[in-house]
C-alpha positions in Angstrom: -3.3 25.9 -2.4 -4.3 29.5 -2.8 -1.0 31.1 -1.7 -2.4 34.6 -1.4 -5.2 33.5 0.9 -3.0 31.2 2.9 -0.4 34.0 3.5 -3.1 36.5 4.2 -4.3 34.3 7.1 -0.7 33.6 8.2 0.1 37.3 8.4 -3.2 38.1 10.2 -2.0 35.7 12.9 1.5 37.0 12.9 0.2 40.6 13.2 -2.0 39.7 16.1 1.1 38.2 17.9 2.9 41.5 17.4 6.1 40.8 15.5 8.6 43.6 14.6 6.8 44.4 11.4 3.4 44.5 13.0 4.1 46.9 15.9 2.9 50.4 15.3 5.5 53.1 15.7 5.5 55.1 19.0 3.5 58.2 19.2 6.6 60.4 19.3 7.7 59.1 15.9 4.4 60.2 14.3 4.4 63.6 16.1 8.0 64.2 14.8 6.9 63.4 11.3 4.2 66.1 11.5 7.1 68.6 12.1 9.1 67.3 9.2 11.5 65.1 11.1 11.1 61.5 9.8 12.7 58.6 8.1 11.4 55.1 7.0 12.9 51.8 6.1 12.5 49.3 3.3 14.9 46.8 4.9 15.6 46.1 8.6 18.1 48.8 9.5 19.1 51.4 6.9 16.9 54.5 6.5 15.8 55.1 2.9 17.9 58.0 1.5 16.0 61.3 1.7 16.7 62.0 -2.0 14.7 59.0 -3.0 11.6 61.0 -2.1 10.6 63.8 -4.6 10.0 66.4 -2.0 11.5 65.4 1.3 10.6 66.2 4.1 7.3 67.8 3.1 5.2 65.2 1.2 2.1 67.4 0.9 0.0 66.3 -2.1 2.2 63.3 -2.9 0.1 60.3 -3.8 1.7 57.3 -2.2 0.7 53.6 -2.6 2.1 51.7 0.4 2.3 48.3 -1.1 2.3 45.4 1.5 3.4 48.0 4.0 0.7 47.7 6.7 1.2 47.5 10.4 1.0 51.1 11.6 4.6 52.0 10.7 5.5 53.8 7.4 1.9 54.6 6.4 1.1 57.0 9.4 4.6 58.5 8.9 3.8 59.4 5.3 0.4 60.7 6.2 1.9 62.8 9.0 4.4 64.3 6.5 1.4 65.4 4.3 1.1 62.6 1.7 -2.2 61.2 0.4 -1.6 57.6 1.4 -3.3 54.4 0.2 -2.3 51.3 2.1 -2.7 48.1 0.1 -2.0 44.8 2.0 -3.0 41.2 2.0 -3.5 41.2 5.8 -6.7 42.7 7.2 -5.1 43.0 10.6 -2.1 45.0 9.2 -4.5 47.4 7.5 -6.5 47.8 10.7 -3.3 48.9 12.5 -2.7 51.5 9.8 -6.3 52.8 10.2 -6.1 52.8 14.0 -2.7 54.6 14.2 -3.7 57.2 11.6 -7.1 57.8 13.3 -5.4 58.4 16.7 -3.5 61.3 15.1 -6.4 62.6 13.0 -4.6 61.5 9.8 -6.4 60.3 6.7 -5.6 57.0 5.0 -7.3 54.8 2.5 -6.9 51.0 3.1 -7.5 48.3 0.5 -7.1 44.5 1.1 -5.9 42.5 -1.9 -3.1 40.7 -3.8 -0.2 43.0 -4.8 -0.1 41.2 -8.2 -3.5 42.7 -8.9 -3.9 46.4 -8.5 -6.9 46.7 -10.8 -8.6 48.6 -8.1 -6.5 51.6 -9.2 -6.5 53.6 -12.4 -3.3 54.0 -14.5 -1.1 56.8 -13.3 -2.9 57.0 -10.0 0.2 57.4 -7.8 3.4 59.4 -7.7 5.3 56.8 -5.6 4.9 53.2 -4.7 6.6 52.1 -1.4 7.1 48.4 -1.1 9.2 47.1 1.9 10.5 43.5 1.7 7.4 41.4 0.9 7.9 39.8 -2.5 9.2 36.6 -0.7 5.5 35.8 -0.2 4.7 36.0 -3.9 5.1 33.1 -6.4 5.9 35.4 -9.4 7.2 39.0 -9.5 6.4 39.9 -13.2 2.8 40.8 -12.6 3.8 42.9 -9.5 6.3 45.0 -11.5 3.8 45.3 -14.4 1.1 46.6 -12.1 3.4 49.0 -10.3 4.5 50.4 -13.6 0.8 50.8 -14.6 -0.4 52.7 -11.5 2.6 55.1 -11.5 2.5 58.3 -13.3 5.3 58.9 -15.9 8.3 59.9 -13.8 6.8 58.3 -10.7 9.0 56.2 -8.4 9.0 52.6 -7.0 10.9 52.2 -3.8 11.3 48.5 -3.1 13.1 46.2 -0.5 14.4 42.7 -1.3 15.7 39.6 0.4 19.0 38.3 -0.8 18.1 35.0 -2.5 21.3 33.4 -1.1 19.6 33.5 2.3 17.5 30.5 1.2 20.5 28.3 0.4 21.2 27.4 4.0 20.0 24.9 6.6 18.9 27.5 9.2 18.2 24.9 12.0 21.7 23.6 11.6 23.0 27.2 11.6 21.2 28.0 14.9 22.6 24.8 16.6 26.2 25.1 15.4 26.8 28.6 14.2 28.2 27.3 10.9 26.5 27.7 7.6 25.6 24.6 5.6 24.1 24.7 2.1 21.3 22.3 1.5 18.9 24.0 -0.9 19.1 24.9 -4.6 17.8 28.1 -6.0 15.1 29.1 -6.8 13.8 28.1 -3.4 10.2 27.5 -2.4 8.9 26.3 1.0 6.4 24.1 -0.8 9.0 22.4 -3.0 12.3 22.7 -1.1 11.3 21.7 2.4 11.1 18.0 3.4 7.5 16.7 3.9 7.7 16.7 7.7 9.1 20.2 8.0 6.6 21.6 5.5 3.7 19.8 7.3 4.8 21.4 10.6 5.1 24.8 9.0 1.6 24.7 7.5 0.1 23.3 10.7 1.6 26.3 12.6 0.2 28.5 9.8 3.6 30.2 9.1 3.8 32.2 5.9 5.0 30.4 2.8 8.1 32.0 1.2 9.9 32.0 -2.1 13.3 33.1 -3.2 13.6 35.3 -6.3 16.7 35.8 -8.3 18.4 39.2 -8.7 17.3 38.9 -12.4 13.7 38.6 -11.3 14.0 41.3 -8.7 16.1 43.9 -10.6 15.9 42.9 -14.2 12.2 42.4 -13.8 11.7 46.0 -12.9 13.7 47.1 -15.9 11.7 44.9 -18.2 8.5 46.4 -16.9 9.7 49.9 -17.9 11.2 51.0 -14.6 14.8 52.5 -14.6 16.7 51.7 -11.4 18.4 54.9 -10.2 19.4 54.0 -6.7 20.5 50.9 -4.8 21.9 49.9 -1.4 22.4 46.8 0.7 21.5 46.1 4.3 22.1 43.5 7.0 19.8 42.1 9.7 20.7 41.2 13.3 22.0 38.3 15.3 18.7 37.7 17.0 17.1 37.0 13.6 19.7 34.9 12.0 23.2 33.4 12.6 24.0 34.5 9.0 24.4 38.0 10.3 27.9 39.2 9.3 28.4 36.6 6.6 26.8 38.7 3.8 24.3 41.5 3.2 20.9 39.9 3.4 18.8 42.7 2.1 18.9 45.3 -0.7 16.7 48.2 -1.8 16.1 50.0 -5.1 14.7 53.3 -6.3 13.3 53.0 -9.8 11.6 55.5 -12.0 8.9 54.9 -14.6 10.4 55.9 -17.9 7.8 54.4 -20.3 4.3 55.9 -20.7 
């Protein structure tokens, strides 16, 4: 199975259905960003700290790669704040929403469809900042992603990234929904393709739901360091009860700010 192509099609369908991550921000949010009043998220709830951006709130001239961040949300906010934004996403539909939202406000954006493990479309040092909300759960391996992020950042450039807590994948989520009690049934690292029973996996693939993978904290944090990115900021975040009955048991998300320290 070509995981990138499968998840591209899955996200196209999900975006057309209009999930939370595929619903463009309201017009007033973009208008406020034009006036310097804005915030964005890497995880479900907490706003990214303003100091993680080099020149908050005015991003004029800042070259941002919005990596797997399509859907008409962060991209038009960055463009409205003055940044030169390139949106790179696996999903054509997510990219179209960025284009449509930006066009409605007369904002410029460049969109590129592709695999976030291959940024060969861009020259070394092409960006000042890479913004990557939670999306590495859809990738088999993180090492090439961190390597590519390091390459396309200028020296001193920043990678802002959101993560899923790998412990989320330990649990039987159907049981949790029915009983409200957590029950561990999976080992880590988790993969839909290897950890699900055959019947459940067949139902998921038939429904064209995206395939997910857990990644250890060593892969997610240590991998950035190994690629030449120094982590300078970190926070945890939760989710909500509508999304999971694990809400309140543990932080389910985290985010990092990392700086390119190697040339």
